[in-house]
N, C-alpha and C positions, 0 to 999 in steps of 0.2 A: 173587269180586270184588263189592263193593257196587255196585249200579246207579248210584249217584250219585258214585262215587269220581272219575271223570273230571271231572265238573262241579265238584266241590269243589277238585280240583287246579287246574283252569283259573282259577276265580274267585278262588282264594286268591292268585293272582299279580297281581290287580288293583292299580292304584296306590292308595297310601294318602295320608294328608295330607302325609307327608314329600315326596311327589312333586308335590304341588299347586304351581301357580305363580301368583304375583301379578304381573301386568304393571306396569310403571312408569306406565302411563297413568292419568291422573285420570279421574273419571267424565265430566267436561266434554269430554274428548277423544273419548270413544266416543258419538257422536251418530247415526251411520248404520251399520247392520248389513245386509249382503247375505246372503240365504239362497239357497244354490246346492245343490239336491237332485237325487238320482236322475239322475246323469249317464249311467250305464249304458254305460261304455266296454267294448266287446267284443261277443262273441256269446253268445246264450243259446239252448240247444236248436237249434243250427245256424243261427240267424237273427241277423243283425247288429242290435244294439239302439241303436247310437250314431249320431247325425246330426252330422257335422263342421260343416255349415253352421250349424245351430242353436247349436252350441258357440261357433263364431266370433262369432255375433251376441251370445250371452250374455256373452262376454268383453268385447266392445266396450261393451255397455250397463253392465256392472258396473264396468269401469274408468272409464267416463265418470261414474259415480255417485261415485267416489272414497270408498268406504266406509272406516270406521275399523276394521272387523272383518268377516270373512266366516265364516259357520257352514255346515257341510256335514252335513246330517242323514242321510247314509248312501246306500247303493247307488251308490258311485262307479264300481263295475265291474258287468259284466253277469253274471259267474259266479265271481268271486273267484280267478281264475287269476293266477299270478305275472306272466305277460306283460301282463295287463290292468293290474295295479298299476303295473308299470313304465311303461306307456303313459300312464296317468292322471296319474302324478306329473309327467311331462313336460308334459302339457296344463295342469295347474294352475299351472305356472310362468308361463303367459301372464297370469294374474291378478296385478295389481300389488300389491294389499294383502297384507302379510305377516302380519298378526294373524289367526290362524285357529283354529277349533275344529272337530274332526271327531267323528263317531260312525259306527258300522258298521251297514250294512243287511244284510238276509238274502242279497242277491246278492254281498256282499263276503266270502263264506265259501265255501271249497272244501275238500273232504276231503283233497286232496293238499297243500294249503297252508293249514291252519287258522290259522296265526299270521302270515299275510302282512299282514293289516291292521295288527297291532301292529308288525311289522317296518318297514313303509313309512310308517306314520302315528303311531299312539299305542296304548299298552296302556290299555284301558278298565277301570273308569271313571276319569275324570280331571276335575279342577277347574281352571278358568282364571279368574283374577281381574283385573279392570281397574278399579282404584279402587273406586267404589261399585257396580260391576256385577260379578256373579258368574255364570259359566256352568258348569253341572254336566252333563257328558256321560256318559251311561250306555249300556250295550250291551243291547239288547232281543232279540238274536238268538242269541248263542253258547251260553248255558247249556243251551238245549234241544238243540242239536246235540251238545254235550258229553255230555249225558245219554244220547243215542242211541248215541254212540260207546262209552260205558260198557256199554250193553246189548249191543252187538255183542261186546265183549270177554267179557262174562259168558256170553253164549250160546255162544261158541266154547269156553269152558272147560267148560260143561255138555256140549257135544257130545264133548269129549275124555274126559270122565268116563264116558260110557256106551259108549265103544268096546269091543268084545269083546276079550278077551285073546288069542284065537287064532281061526283059521278054523273050527276044530271047534266052539268055543263059539258062534260066529255061526250056523253051520248048525243047531245044536241049538235056538237061541232066535231064529231068523230073524224071526219075526213080531213079537216084542217089540222087537228092535233096529230093524227097519224102521219100526215105528210111532213110536218115540221120535225117531229121526233125522229122519223126515219132519216132525214137529212143529217141531223146531228149524230145519230147512231152510226151512220156510215162514216162520218168524219172521225168519230172516236175510234172506230175500228182501224182506219188508216193510220191515225196517230199512234195507236198502241202497237200496230205492226211495225212502224218505223222505230219506235222506242225499244222494242224487243229485238230488233234486227241490227246487223252491222251497218253503220252509216257508210255510204259510198261517197261522201263528200265531207269536207271540213270547213271550218270558219274560224278565223282568228278573232275578228270583231274589232269595232272602232276603238273601244277602250284599251284593249291590249296593244293595238297599233300605236295609239297615243302614248302609252307607257313605254313601248319600245323606242319610239322616236325621242322622247324626252330623256330616257336613260342613256341612249347613245350620245346625245348632244352633251350631257353632263360630263361624259367621260371621253370626249373626242380627243383632247390633247394628251391625256394620260395613257390611253390604251394604244399599244402598238399592233395588236392583233385582235380583231373583233369577230366573235363567232356567235351566230344565232342558231338555236336548236328548236325544231318543231317536229311533230310526227309526220304530218302531211307535207309533201314538197310543193313549192309554188311553181314548179316548171313542168307540170304535167307528167311526172315520172313516177307517180305513186302506183301501188299494187293494183292490178286490174284496171278499172276505169275511174278509180277514186281521184278526186280533185279538190283543190283548195279554192273555195268560192271567191275569196277576196285575194287571190294570188297576185293580181296586178298591183294592188295597194301594198302588199308585203314586199314585192320585188322593188317597187319604187322607193319605199322607205329604206330598204337595205342598201340600195345603190346611193341614194342621196346622203345617207349617214355613214358611208364608208365601211360597211360590213365586208369582211374578206371571205368568210366561209359560212355556209348554211349547212348544218348537219340535220338530216331527216331520217325517218324510219319508213314504215308502212310497206314499201316494196321489199319483197322477200329475197331479192337478188340485188347484187351491187349495181350502182349507177353513179356516173359522174357527168356533170354538165356545168356550163357557165351561163350566166345571163347578165345583161346590162340594160340600162335605160337611157335612150337617147344617145347611144354610143359612148357613154361615160364609163366610169369605174366598173370593172367586171367583178361579179360575185360567183365564187365556186360553190356548187351544190354537191354534197357527198352523201349517198345512201349506201350503207355497208352491207345490207342484207340481213336475213334472220339467222340467229345462232342456233336455235334449237326447236324451231317449228317443224312438225312432221309434214314434209312436202316432197314433191318430185325433184325440184331444183336443188343443187348442192347448197348446204348452209354455209354462211360466211360471217366473219367478223371484220371490223375495220381497225386500221392503225393510222394515226395522224402523227407525223414527225415534224417537229419545229426546229429550224436552224435559226437561232436569233442573230447570230453573227452575219450570216448571208441573207437574212430576212426571207427565208424560203419555207414553204410548207410542202411536205410530201405526203400524199394520200395513197393508201394501198388497202385493198380488200383481200382477205385470205380465206381459202376453203377450210372449214373447221376440221374436216376429217383428215385431209392431207397436209395442211399447213402451207400449201403452195399458193402463190398469188392468183387471185381470181381474174376472170375475163370480164371486162366492162362491155357487156353485150349490147347495150342500148345507146352507144355513142360512137358510131363509126368504127374506125380502126384504132382508137385511142385506148390503150390498155395500161394496167397498173405496173409499176408505180407511176403516179402523176405528180409533177412538181409545179408550183406556181409561186410567184413572189408577192410579198405584202409590204 
């Protein structure tokens, strides 16, 4: 089996332009977007990650905001189990705004239910259009997991190929068979450990990058504001040391196709940064923080305000508990709110 077979099979099922949706809303109707990220419903490694009190406060603040759209940049669950998805679906019903766009985080994946996110939410990648606003949601987590599942299958096949045909043959060549089998067993252990653990890197992959580029080109003249959403950020600002392996390719595609804003999750505290390619068009990156993860840092949610007349976007992250604007700790002295033109 080709190592990448599982990856290609999974990503080939991604939504195409025929599945893209254009909402009836005009751009003037979408003026306020709430960013609700890293909810983490459930347990991870035996520890509860979800704070119901923080979620209740988040719901209250977001509903009071009366957003026209809510975006969810991933990690809705703590470990991707079916019961966690069922629970989070119920919790999300408490949010009144029904215009929503989702993407998957690394915690929304479990080997026992790899397609749960698509079953409960959406098959990625997906495009959602709202008049002059376009949101392109891509998966930065599954392709690498799928590749590892393919490697597991390939390794099992290799182990099957080297099995001795009889006990007598094994006894005659015991050293050879033991040596080969131990190599594959160690590889299987490493792969299983990675599949059972939290990935510390992401990958969008060639097929999704191609989809993103083609979809942006098709809508170049119609869209006034182009937004890409992914869980992992391409500018090295993800939680801990997590990184997007093909960050360079994603950044280049966003710059060349005129993306204005990239919304990401993963980092549990707010972050803003900009990137460009060759000194051309700047792309703003906004990570709003985690709304309800049990953590030492204050939890945060994000708000995106669009002024269509002035063609300006204002970003702000707020502390869930106090409702006060958060500090942008990781980008010099630039604090919220932050405004840029499009």
